[in-house]
N, CA, C and O atoms as a GROMACS GRO file, in nm:
protein
  532
    1MET      N    1   0.084  -0.117   0.000
    1MET     CA    2   0.000   0.000   0.000
    1MET      C    3   0.089   0.125   0.000
    1MET      O    4   0.181   0.136   0.081
    2MET      N    5   0.061   0.216  -0.090
    2MET     CA    6   0.141   0.338  -0.102
    2MET      C    7   0.071   0.451  -0.027
    2MET      O    8  -0.049   0.472  -0.041
    3THR      N    9   0.151   0.522   0.051
    3THR     CA   10   0.099   0.637   0.122
    3THR      C   11   0.153   0.763   0.056
    3THR      O   12   0.273   0.774   0.032
    4LEU      N   13   0.066   0.855   0.026
    4LEU     CA   14   0.107   0.981  -0.033
    4LEU      C   15   0.106   1.089   0.074
    4LEU      O   16   0.013   1.099   0.153
    5PHE      N   17   0.211   1.167   0.074
    5PHE     CA   18   0.219   1.278   0.167
    5PHE      C   19   0.204   1.409   0.091
    5PHE      O   20   0.270   1.428  -0.012
    6PHE      N   21   0.122   1.494   0.138
    6PHE     CA   22   0.104   1.626   0.078
    6PHE      C   23   0.146   1.730   0.179
    6PHE      O   24   0.113   1.723   0.297
    7ILE      N   25   0.219   1.826   0.132
    7ILE     CA   26   0.261   1.935   0.218
    7ILE      C   27   0.156   2.044   0.210
    7ILE      O   28   0.125   2.094   0.102
    8HIS      N   29   0.103   2.080   0.325
    8HIS     CA   30   0.004   2.188   0.330
    8HIS      C   31   0.080   2.320   0.326
    8HIS      O   32   0.169   2.344   0.407
    9GLN      N   33   0.044   2.402   0.232
    9GLN     CA   34   0.111   2.530   0.219
    9GLN      C   35   0.012   2.643   0.238
    9GLN      O   36  -0.093   2.647   0.174
   10GLU      N   37   0.046   2.734   0.326
   10GLU     CA   38  -0.036   2.851   0.347
   10GLU      C   39  -0.024   2.946   0.229
   10GLU      O   40  -0.119   3.016   0.193
   11GLN      N   41   0.094   2.948   0.168
   11GLN     CA   42   0.120   3.031   0.053
   11GLN      C   43   0.224   2.963  -0.033
   11GLN      O   44   0.295   2.873   0.013
   12ASN      N   45   0.234   3.005  -0.156
   12ASN     CA   46   0.334   2.946  -0.244
   12ASN      C   47   0.473   2.973  -0.189
   12ASN      O   48   0.503   3.083  -0.143
   13MET      N   49   0.558   2.871  -0.194
   13MET     CA   50   0.696   2.888  -0.149
   13MET      C   51   0.778   2.962  -0.254
   13MET      O   52   0.857   3.050  -0.221
   14ILE      N   53   0.760   2.927  -0.379
   14ILE     CA   54   0.834   2.991  -0.487
   14ILE      C   55   0.742   3.090  -0.557
   14ILE      O   56   0.635   3.054  -0.605
   15LYS      N   57   0.784   3.212  -0.561
   15LYS     CA   58   0.708   3.316  -0.629
   15LYS      C   59   0.768   3.336  -0.767
   15LYS      O   60   0.863   3.267  -0.803
   16GLY      N   61   0.714   3.428  -0.844
   16GLY     CA   62   0.765   3.456  -0.978
   16GLY      C   63   0.901   3.525  -0.974
   16GLY      O   64   0.955   3.553  -0.867
   17LEU      N   65   0.954   3.551  -1.091
   17LEU     CA   66   1.083   3.617  -1.106
   17LEU      C   67   1.086   3.747  -1.025
   17LEU      O   68   0.993   3.826  -1.030
   18ARG      N   69   1.193   3.767  -0.952
   18ARG     CA   70   1.209   3.890  -0.874
   18ARG      C   71   1.333   3.966  -0.918
   18ARG      O   72   1.326   4.085  -0.949
   19THR      N   73   1.447   3.898  -0.920
   19THR     CA   74   1.574   3.964  -0.948
   19THR      C   75   1.661   3.872  -1.032
   19THR      O   76   1.667   3.751  -1.011
   20VAL      N   77   1.728   3.933  -1.127
   20VAL     CA   78   1.832   3.865  -1.205
   20VAL      C   79   1.957   3.948  -1.188
   20VAL      O   80   1.953   4.070  -1.203
   21THR      N   81   2.068   3.883  -1.158
   21THR     CA   82   2.194   3.956  -1.146
   21THR      C   83   2.291   3.910  -1.253
   21THR      O   84   2.296   3.792  -1.289
   22TYR      N   85   2.367   4.005  -1.303
   22TYR     CA   86   2.470   3.978  -1.401
   22TYR      C   87   2.605   4.025  -1.347
   22TYR      O   88   2.616   4.140  -1.304
   23PRO      N   89   2.705   3.938  -1.348
   23PRO     CA   90   2.839   3.984  -1.308
   23PRO      C   91   2.900   4.065  -1.423
   23PRO      O   92   2.888   4.027  -1.539
   24VAL      N   93   2.966   4.175  -1.388
   24VAL     CA   94   3.026   4.260  -1.491
   24VAL      C   95   3.165   4.303  -1.448
   24VAL      O   96   3.186   4.333  -1.330
   25PRO      N   97   3.261   4.307  -1.540
   25PRO     CA   98   3.396   4.349  -1.504
   25PRO      C   99   3.410   4.501  -1.492
   25PRO      O  100   3.499   4.548  -1.421
   26ASP      N  101   3.325   4.578  -1.561
   26ASP     CA  102   3.332   4.724  -1.557
   26ASP      C  103   3.192   4.777  -1.528
   26ASP      O  104   3.107   4.783  -1.617
   27LEU      N  105   3.169   4.815  -1.404
   27LEU     CA  106   3.035   4.855  -1.360
   27LEU      C  107   2.983   4.978  -1.434
   27LEU      O  108   2.865   4.982  -1.470
   28ASP      N  109   3.068   5.077  -1.459
   28ASP     CA  110   3.022   5.198  -1.528
   28ASP      C  111   2.980   5.169  -1.671
   28ASP      O  112   2.876   5.219  -1.716
   29LYS      N  113   3.059   5.090  -1.743
   29LYS     CA  114   3.023   5.055  -1.882
   29LYS      C  115   2.894   4.972  -1.884
   29LYS      O  116   2.808   4.994  -1.969
   30ALA      N  117   2.883   4.878  -1.792
   30ALA     CA  118   2.763   4.793  -1.787
   30ALA      C  119   2.640   4.875  -1.752
   30ALA      O  120   2.533   4.855  -1.810
   31LYS      N  121   2.654   4.967  -1.658
   31LYS     CA  122   2.542   5.053  -1.619
   31LYS      C  123   2.494   5.134  -1.739
   31LYS      O  124   2.373   5.147  -1.760
   32ALA      N  125   2.586   5.190  -1.816
   32ALA     CA  126   2.549   5.268  -1.934
   32ALA      C  127   2.481   5.180  -2.039
   32ALA      O  128   2.381   5.219  -2.098
   33TRP      N  129   2.536   5.061  -2.061
   33TRP     CA  130   2.481   4.972  -2.165
   33TRP      C  131   2.340   4.926  -2.127
   33TRP      O  132   2.249   4.932  -2.209
   34TYR      N  133   2.322   4.880  -2.004
   34TYR     CA  134   2.190   4.832  -1.962
   34TYR      C  135   2.089   4.946  -1.955
   34TYR      O  136   1.970   4.924  -1.979
   35SER      N  137   2.134   5.066  -1.924
   35SER     CA  138   2.043   5.182  -1.927
   35SER      C  139   1.990   5.204  -2.067
   35SER      O  140   1.872   5.236  -2.085
   36GLN      N  141   2.075   5.188  -2.168
   36GLN     CA  142   2.031   5.202  -2.308
   36GLN      C  143   1.937   5.089  -2.348
   36GLN      O  144   1.832   5.113  -2.406
   37VAL      N  145   1.975   4.966  -2.317
   37VAL     CA  146   1.894   4.851  -2.359
   37VAL      C  147   1.754   4.857  -2.299
   37VAL      O  148   1.656   4.834  -2.369
   38PHE      N  149   1.744   4.887  -2.170
   38PHE     CA  150   1.614   4.886  -2.104
   38PHE      C  151   1.547   5.024  -2.100
   38PHE      O  152   1.433   5.036  -2.054
   39GLY      N  153   1.617   5.126  -2.147
   39GLY     CA  154   1.557   5.259  -2.156
   39GLY      C  155   1.525   5.323  -2.023
   39GLY      O  156   1.428   5.398  -2.011
   40THR      N  157   1.606   5.293  -1.921
   40THR     CA  158   1.582   5.349  -1.788
   40THR      C  159   1.714   5.358  -1.711
   40THR      O  160   1.807   5.280  -1.734
   41ALA      N  161   1.720   5.452  -1.622
   41ALA     CA  162   1.835   5.465  -1.533
   41ALA      C  163   1.817   5.372  -1.413
   41ALA      O  164   1.704   5.336  -1.380
   42PRO      N  165   1.925   5.334  -1.348
   42PRO     CA  166   1.912   5.251  -1.229
   42PRO      C  167   1.841   5.328  -1.117
   42PRO      O  168   1.856   5.449  -1.104
   43TYR      N  169   1.765   5.256  -1.036
   43TYR     CA  170   1.702   5.317  -0.920
   43TYR      C  171   1.792   5.305  -0.797
   43TYR      O  172   1.775   5.378  -0.699
   44PHE      N  173   1.888   5.213  -0.803
   44PHE     CA  174   1.984   5.193  -0.694
   44PHE      C  175   2.122   5.188  -0.757
   44PHE      O  176   2.147   5.103  -0.843
   45ASP      N  177   2.210   5.277  -0.715
   45ASP     CA  178   2.340   5.289  -0.782
   45ASP      C  179   2.450   5.309  -0.678
   45ASP      O  180   2.475   5.420  -0.631
   46GLN      N  181   2.514   5.198  -0.642
   46GLN     CA  182   2.622   5.200  -0.545
   46GLN      C  183   2.742   5.126  -0.603
   46GLN      O  184   2.725   5.048  -0.697
   47PRO      N  185   2.861   5.148  -0.551
   47PRO     CA  186   2.979   5.079  -0.604
   47PRO      C  187   2.973   4.927  -0.593
   47PRO      O  188   3.042   4.856  -0.667
   48PHE      N  189   2.892   4.876  -0.500
   48PHE     CA  190   2.884   4.732  -0.478
   48PHE      C  191   2.765   4.666  -0.550
   48PHE      O  192   2.757   4.543  -0.554
   49TYR      N  193   2.674   4.745  -0.607
   49TYR     CA  194   2.556   4.688  -0.673
   49TYR      C  195   2.480   4.800  -0.743
   49TYR      O  196   2.464   4.910  -0.689
   50VAL      N  197   2.434   4.772  -0.864
   50VAL     CA  198   2.348   4.865  -0.938
   50VAL      C  199   2.219   4.790  -0.970
   50VAL      O  200   2.223   4.681  -1.027
   51GLY      N  201   2.105   4.848  -0.935
   51GLY     CA  202   1.976   4.783  -0.958
   51GLY      C  203   1.886   4.865  -1.049
   51GLY      O  204   1.872   4.986  -1.033
   52PHE      N  205   1.824   4.795  -1.144
   52PHE     CA  206   1.727   4.855  -1.236
   52PHE      C  207   1.591   4.794  -1.208
   52PHE      O  208   1.581   4.674  -1.186
   53ALA      N  209   1.486   4.875  -1.210
   53ALA     CA  210   1.348   4.826  -1.201
   53ALA      C  211   1.297   4.808  -1.343
   53ALA      O  212   1.281   4.905  -1.417
   54ILE      N  213   1.272   4.683  -1.382
   54ILE     CA  214   1.230   4.650  -1.518
   54ILE      C  215   1.096   4.577  -1.513
   54ILE      O  216   1.091   4.460  -1.477
   55GLY      N  217   0.990   4.645  -1.549
   55GLY     CA  218   0.859   4.582  -1.556
   55GLY      C  219   0.815   4.514  -1.428
   55GLY      O  220   0.750   4.410  -1.431
   56GLY      N  221   0.850   4.572  -1.315
   56GLY     CA  222   0.810   4.514  -1.187
   56GLY      C  223   0.912   4.415  -1.131
   56GLY      O  224   0.890   4.359  -1.024
   57PHE      N  225   1.021   4.393  -1.202
   57PHE     CA  226   1.125   4.300  -1.158
   57PHE      C  227   1.257   4.374  -1.147
   57PHE      O  228   1.264   4.492  -1.181
   58GLU      N  229   1.360   4.307  -1.099
   58GLU     CA  230   1.489   4.372  -1.081
   58GLU      C  231   1.597   4.306  -1.163
   58GLU      O  232   1.609   4.184  -1.169
   59LEU      N  233   1.677   4.392  -1.226
   59LEU     CA  234   1.800   4.349  -1.291
   59LEU      C  235   1.913   4.412  -1.212
   59LEU      O  236   1.919   4.534  -1.197
   60GLY      N  237   2.003   4.328  -1.162
   60GLY     CA  238   2.114   4.378  -1.081
   60GLY      C  239   2.247   4.354  -1.148
   60GLY      O  240   2.267   4.251  -1.213
   61LEU      N  241   2.339   4.449  -1.132
   61LEU     CA  242   2.474   4.436  -1.183
   61LEU      C  243   2.570   4.421  -1.065
   61LEU      O  244   2.568   4.501  -0.971
   62LEU      N  245   2.653   4.317  -1.073
   62LEU     CA  246   2.749   4.289  -0.966
   62LEU      C  247   2.890   4.320  -1.018
   62LEU      O  248   2.934   4.256  -1.114
   63PRO      N  249   2.960   4.415  -0.958
   63PRO     CA  250   3.092   4.453  -1.007
   63PRO      C  251   3.198   4.346  -0.979
   63PRO      O  252   3.186   4.266  -0.887
   64GLY      N  253   3.301   4.347  -1.063
   64GLY     CA  254   3.414   4.258  -1.042
   64GLY      C  255   3.385   4.112  -1.069
   64GLY      O  256   3.461   4.025  -1.026
   65GLY      N  257   3.276   4.084  -1.138
   65GLY     CA  258   3.238   3.946  -1.163
   65GLY      C  259   3.294   3.891  -1.292
   65GLY      O  260   3.349   3.965  -1.374
   66GLU      N  261   3.278   3.763  -1.310
   66GLU     CA  262   3.321   3.693  -1.430
   66GLU      C  263   3.197   3.656  -1.512
   66GLU      O  264   3.128   3.559  -1.479
   67PRO      N  265   3.168   3.732  -1.619
   67PRO     CA  266   3.051   3.701  -1.700
   67PRO      C  267   3.064   3.563  -1.766
   67PRO      O  268   3.174   3.508  -1.778
   68GLY      N  269   2.951   3.508  -1.808
   68GLY     CA  270   2.954   3.380  -1.876
   68GLY      C  271   2.818   3.336  -1.923
   68GLY      O  272   2.716   3.398  -1.891
   69THR      N  273   2.818   3.228  -1.999
   69THR     CA  274   2.692   3.177  -2.054
   69THR      C  275   2.654   3.041  -1.995
   69THR      O  276   2.565   2.974  -2.047
   70GLN      N  277   2.720   3.001  -1.889
   70GLN     CA  278   2.686   2.874  -1.826
   70GLN      C  279   2.575   2.894  -1.725
   70GLN      O  280   2.560   3.002  -1.668
   71GLY      N  281   2.498   2.791  -1.703
   71GLY     CA  282   2.393   2.801  -1.602
   71GLY      C  283   2.260   2.839  -1.662
   71GLY      O  284   2.236   2.821  -1.781
   72SER      N  285   2.173   2.892  -1.578
   72SER     CA  286   2.038   2.922  -1.620
   72SER      C  287   2.032   3.045  -1.710
   72SER      O  288   2.123   3.128  -1.710
   73VAL      N  289   1.924   3.054  -1.785
   73VAL     CA  290   1.900   3.170  -1.872
   73VAL      C  291   1.774   3.238  -1.821
   73VAL      O  292   1.673   3.172  -1.796
   74THR      N  293   1.780   3.367  -1.805
   74THR     CA  294   1.663   3.445  -1.766
   74THR      C  295   1.604   3.506  -1.892
   74THR      O  296   1.676   3.568  -1.971
   75TYR      N  297   1.474   3.490  -1.910
   75TYR     CA  298   1.407   3.544  -2.028
   75TYR      C  299   1.324   3.665  -1.988
   75TYR      O  300   1.235   3.656  -1.902
   76TRP      N  301   1.354   3.779  -2.052
   76TRP     CA  302   1.278   3.902  -2.031
   76TRP      C  303   1.171   3.910  -2.138
   76TRP      O  304   1.198   3.885  -2.256
   77GLY      N  305   1.051   3.943  -2.099
   77GLY     CA  306   0.939   3.950  -2.192
   77GLY      C  307   0.950   4.066  -2.288
   77GLY      O  308   0.989   4.176  -2.250
   78VAL      N  309   0.916   4.041  -2.413
   78VAL     CA  310   0.913   4.145  -2.517
   78VAL      C  311   0.794   4.122  -2.608
   78VAL      O  312   0.740   4.012  -2.615
   79ASP      N  313   0.754   4.227  -2.677
   79ASP     CA  314   0.660   4.219  -2.788
   79ASP      C  315   0.742   4.258  -2.910
   79ASP      O  316   0.810   4.360  -2.908
   80GLY      N  317   0.736   4.180  -3.016
   80GLY     CA  318   0.815   4.211  -3.134
   80GLY      C  319   0.960   4.171  -3.116
   80GLY      O  320   1.048   4.257  -3.111
   81ILE      N  321   0.986   4.042  -3.106
   81ILE     CA  322   1.119   3.992  -3.073
   81ILE      C  323   1.225   4.030  -3.177
   81ILE      O  324   1.340   4.057  -3.141
   82GLU      N  325   1.188   4.032  -3.305
   82GLU     CA  326   1.286   4.066  -3.409
   82GLU      C  327   1.339   4.207  -3.391
   82GLU      O  328   1.459   4.231  -3.403
   83GLN      N  329   1.250   4.300  -3.362
   83GLN     CA  330   1.290   4.440  -3.344
   83GLN      C  331   1.380   4.456  -3.222
   83GLN      O  332   1.476   4.533  -3.225
   84GLU      N  333   1.349   4.385  -3.115
   84GLU     CA  334   1.431   4.394  -2.995
   84GLU      C  335   1.570   4.337  -3.017
   84GLU      O  336   1.670   4.393  -2.971
   85VAL      N  337   1.578   4.225  -3.089
   85VAL     CA  338   1.708   4.166  -3.120
   85VAL      C  339   1.791   4.265  -3.202
   85VAL      O  340   1.908   4.288  -3.172
   86GLU      N  341   1.731   4.322  -3.303
   86GLU     CA  342   1.800   4.419  -3.388
   86GLU      C  343   1.848   4.539  -3.305
   86GLU      O  344   1.962   4.584  -3.321
   87ARG      N  345   1.763   4.590  -3.218
   87ARG     CA  346   1.799   4.705  -3.135
   87ARG      C  347   1.915   4.673  -3.041
   87ARG      O  348   2.008   4.753  -3.028
   88ILE      N  349   1.910   4.557  -2.977
   88ILE     CA  350   2.015   4.521  -2.881
   88ILE      C  351   2.148   4.495  -2.953
   88ILE      O  352   2.254   4.530  -2.901
   89ILE      N  353   2.142   4.435  -3.070
   89ILE     CA  354   2.265   4.415  -3.148
   89ILE      C  355   2.326   4.550  -3.187
   89ILE      O  356   2.448   4.566  -3.181
   90LYS      N  357   2.244   4.646  -3.225
   90LYS     CA  358   2.294   4.780  -3.258
   90LYS      C  359   2.359   4.846  -3.137
   90LYS      O  360   2.448   4.930  -3.153
   91LEU      N  361   2.317   4.810  -3.016
   91LEU     CA  362   2.373   4.866  -2.895
   91LEU      C  363   2.498   4.791  -2.847
   91LEU      O  364   2.555   4.825  -2.744
   92GLY      N  365   2.539   4.689  -2.922
   92GLY     CA  366   2.662   4.618  -2.886
   92GLY      C  367   2.644   4.476  -2.838
   92GLY      O  368   2.742   4.409  -2.807
   93GLY      N  369   2.521   4.429  -2.832
   93GLY     CA  370   2.498   4.289  -2.797
   93GLY      C  371   2.525   4.201  -2.918
   93GLY      O  372   2.535   4.251  -3.030
   94THR      N  373   2.537   4.071  -2.896
   94THR     CA  374   2.558   3.977  -3.007
   94THR      C  375   2.460   3.861  -2.994
   94THR      O  376   2.419   3.824  -2.884
   95LEU      N  377   2.425   3.806  -3.108
   95LEU     CA  378   2.334   3.692  -3.110
   95LEU      C  379   2.408   3.568  -3.062
   95LEU      O  380   2.515   3.535  -3.113
   96HIS      N  381   2.351   3.500  -2.964
   96HIS     CA  382   2.412   3.377  -2.911
   96HIS      C  383   2.337   3.253  -2.961
   96HIS      O  384   2.400   3.152  -2.995
   97HIS      N  385   2.206   3.260  -2.965
   97HIS     CA  386   2.122   3.152  -3.015
   97HIS      C  387   2.006   3.219  -3.087
   97HIS      O  388   1.942   3.308  -3.030
   98PRO      N  389   1.976   3.179  -3.210
   98PRO     CA  390   1.876   3.250  -3.290
   98PRO      C  391   1.734   3.241  -3.234
   98PRO      O  392   1.704   3.159  -3.148
   99ILE      N  393   1.650   3.327  -3.286
   99ILE     CA  394   1.508   3.325  -3.250
   99ILE      C  395   1.454   3.186  -3.283
   99ILE      O  396   1.471   3.135  -3.394
  100THR      N  397   1.388   3.127  -3.185
  100THR     CA  398   1.336   2.992  -3.199
  100THR      C  399   1.189   2.989  -3.161
  100THR      O  400   1.150   3.042  -3.057
  101ASP      N  401   1.108   2.927  -3.246
  101ASP     CA  402   0.968   2.904  -3.213
  101ASP      C  403   0.963   2.780  -3.126
  101ASP      O  404   0.992   2.670  -3.173
  102VAL      N  405   0.926   2.797  -3.000
  102VAL     CA  406   0.922   2.684  -2.908
  102VAL      C  407   0.783   2.624  -2.895
  102VAL      O  408   0.758   2.539  -2.810
  103GLY      N  409   0.691   2.669  -2.982
  103GLY     CA  410   0.556   2.614  -2.984
  103GLY      C  411   0.451   2.709  -2.932
  103GLY      O  412   0.479   2.794  -2.848
  104ASP      N  413   0.332   2.692  -2.983
  104ASP     CA  414   0.215   2.766  -2.936
  104ASP      C  415   0.232   2.918  -2.949
  104ASP      O  416   0.177   2.994  -2.869
  105GLY      N  417   0.308   2.961  -3.050
  105GLY     CA  418   0.327   3.104  -3.075
  105GLY      C  419   0.429   3.171  -2.986
  105GLY      O  420   0.442   3.293  -2.989
  106ILE      N  421   0.501   3.094  -2.907
  106ILE     CA  422   0.602   3.148  -2.815
  106ILE      C  423   0.739   3.140  -2.883
  106ILE      O  424   0.778   3.036  -2.936
  107ARG      N  425   0.812   3.253  -2.881
  107ARG     CA  426   0.945   3.255  -2.942
  107ARG      C  427   1.048   3.307  -2.843
  107ARG      O  428   1.021   3.398  -2.764
  108THR      N  429   1.166   3.247  -2.848
  108THR     CA  430   1.275   3.287  -2.758
  108THR      C  431   1.401   3.316  -2.839
  108THR      O  432   1.413   3.276  -2.954
  109VAL      N  433   1.493   3.387  -2.776
  109VAL     CA  434   1.623   3.416  -2.836
  109VAL      C  435   1.721   3.439  -2.721
  109VAL      O  436   1.682   3.484  -2.614
  110GLU      N  437   1.848   3.406  -2.744
  110GLU     CA  438   1.951   3.437  -2.646
  110GLU      C  439   2.056   3.526  -2.711
  110GLU      O  440   2.103   3.499  -2.821
  111LEU      N  441   2.090   3.633  -2.641
  111LEU     CA  442   2.192   3.727  -2.685
  111LEU      C  443   2.302   3.730  -2.578
  111LEU      O  444   2.283   3.682  -2.467
  112LEU      N  445   2.416   3.788  -2.615
  112LEU     CA  446   2.522   3.813  -2.518
  112LEU      C  447   2.536   3.963  -2.503
  112LEU      O  448   2.535   4.036  -2.601
  113ASP      N  449   2.550   4.008  -2.379
  113ASP     CA  450   2.581   4.149  -2.358
  113ASP      C  451   2.729   4.170  -2.393
  113ASP      O  452   2.800   4.072  -2.416
  114PRO      N  453   2.777   4.293  -2.398
  114PRO     CA  454   2.916   4.317  -2.434
  114PRO      C  455   3.016   4.259  -2.335
  114PRO      O  456   3.137   4.258  -2.361
  115PHE      N  457   2.968   4.210  -2.222
  115PHE     CA  458   3.054   4.159  -2.116
  115PHE      C  459   3.058   4.007  -2.113
  115PHE      O  460   3.135   3.948  -2.038
  116GLY      N  461   2.974   3.941  -2.196
  116GLY     CA  462   2.973   3.796  -2.204
  116GLY      C  463   2.859   3.728  -2.133
  116GLY      O  464   2.851   3.605  -2.135
  117ASN      N  465   2.769   3.802  -2.071
  117ASN     CA  466   2.652   3.742  -2.005
  117ASN      C  467   2.544   3.711  -2.107
  117ASN      O  468   2.527   3.783  -2.205
  118GLN      N  469   2.473   3.605  -2.082
  118GLN     CA  470   2.363   3.565  -2.169
  118GLN      C  471   2.233   3.633  -2.124
  118GLN      O  472   2.200   3.632  -2.005
  119ILE      N  473   2.162   3.691  -2.219
  119ILE     CA  474   2.033   3.756  -2.192
  119ILE      C  475   1.930   3.687  -2.279
  119ILE      O  476   1.944   3.683  -2.402
  120GLY      N  477   1.826   3.634  -2.218
  120GLY     CA  478   1.718   3.573  -2.293
  120GLY      C  479   1.602   3.669  -2.311
  120GLY      O  480   1.570   3.747  -2.221
  121LEU      N  481   1.539   3.662  -2.427
  121LEU     CA  482   1.416   3.737  -2.453
  121LEU      C  483   1.309   3.636  -2.491
  121LEU      O  484   1.337   3.536  -2.558
  122ILE      N  485   1.187   3.662  -2.448
  122ILE     CA  486   1.075   3.574  -2.483
  122ILE      C  487   0.956   3.658  -2.526
  122ILE      O  488   0.918   3.754  -2.460
  123ASP      N  489   0.900   3.620  -2.639
  123ASP     CA  490   0.777   3.682  -2.690
  123ASP      C  491   0.668   3.577  -2.670
  123ASP      O  492   0.654   3.484  -2.750
  124ASN      N  493   0.593   3.593  -2.562
  124ASN     CA  494   0.493   3.492  -2.522
  124ASN      C  495   0.355   3.556  -2.518
  124ASN      O  496   0.322   3.626  -2.422
  125PRO      N  497   0.274   3.533  -2.622
  125PRO     CA  498   0.141   3.594  -2.625
  125PRO      C  499   0.048   3.542  -2.516
  125PRO      O  500  -0.060   3.598  -2.496
  126HIS      N  501   0.085   3.436  -2.447
  126HIS     CA  502   0.000   3.376  -2.344
  126HIS      C  503   0.034   3.424  -2.203
  126HIS      O  504  -0.037   3.391  -2.108
  127PHE      N  505   0.144   3.500  -2.187
  127PHE     CA  506   0.185   3.543  -2.054
  127PHE      C  507   0.080   3.636  -1.995
  127PHE      O  508   0.041   3.734  -2.059
  128ASP      N  509   0.034   3.607  -1.876
  128ASP     CA  510  -0.073   3.682  -1.811
  128ASP      C  511  -0.014   3.764  -1.698
  128ASP      O  512   0.014   3.711  -1.590
  129THR      N  513   0.004   3.893  -1.721
  129THR     CA  514   0.063   3.980  -1.618
  129THR      C  515  -0.024   3.989  -1.493
  129THR      O  516   0.026   4.023  -1.385
  130ALA      N  517  -0.152   3.958  -1.505
  130ALA     CA  518  -0.240   3.962  -1.389
  130ALA      C  519  -0.201   3.855  -1.286
  130ALA      O  520  -0.240   3.864  -1.169
  131LYS      N  521  -0.126   3.754  -1.328
  131LYS     CA  522  -0.086   3.647  -1.237
  131LYS      C  523   0.046   3.675  -1.167
  131LYS      O  524   0.089   3.597  -1.082
  132VAL      N  525   0.111   3.786  -1.201
  132VAL     CA  526   0.239   3.821  -1.138
  132VAL      C  527   0.210   3.866  -0.995
  132VAL      O  528   0.128   3.955  -0.972
  133VAL      N  529   0.280   3.803  -0.900
  133VAL     CA  530   0.262   3.839  -0.758
  133VAL      C  531   0.394   3.876  -0.697
  133VAL      O  532   0.400   3.910  -0.579
   0.00000   0.00000   0.00000
C-alpha cells in the first residue's frame, strides 16, 4: 500500500521572477549599456551593486564578476522579438542563439551582452501579467 504525503502550504513557497543579477567586469560601462537597452536609469546605484526596475522586476549588476553563458537563462518578456534583437545588437549585444519558435506562438532568443553574459528574450502571447505576484 502506497501512502502519499502532501505538504500543506499557506502560501506558495516559490514566487515569480524577482531579481536577475549579471556579473560585470566594468560597472560603469555595464550601467550605461543596460540603461540604453532597457531605456531606464538605475534606481539603486552603489559601487557594490546597481539595480534597475524592469517591468516590476529587478536586474542587478554585480561589479568585479566573471561574465559567462553557463547556467540558467533568464528570459525578459518582449513584444516584437525581431525588433528587440536588432535594437540590442545595434547597442553592442551579439546573437548567441537564434530566435526559436518553441511552440504555441512562443518565441525565444539568447543574446550576449558586451561583457559575455547571456540575456534571454521571450515573446509569449499567453503570458498573463495579472498572475504576477
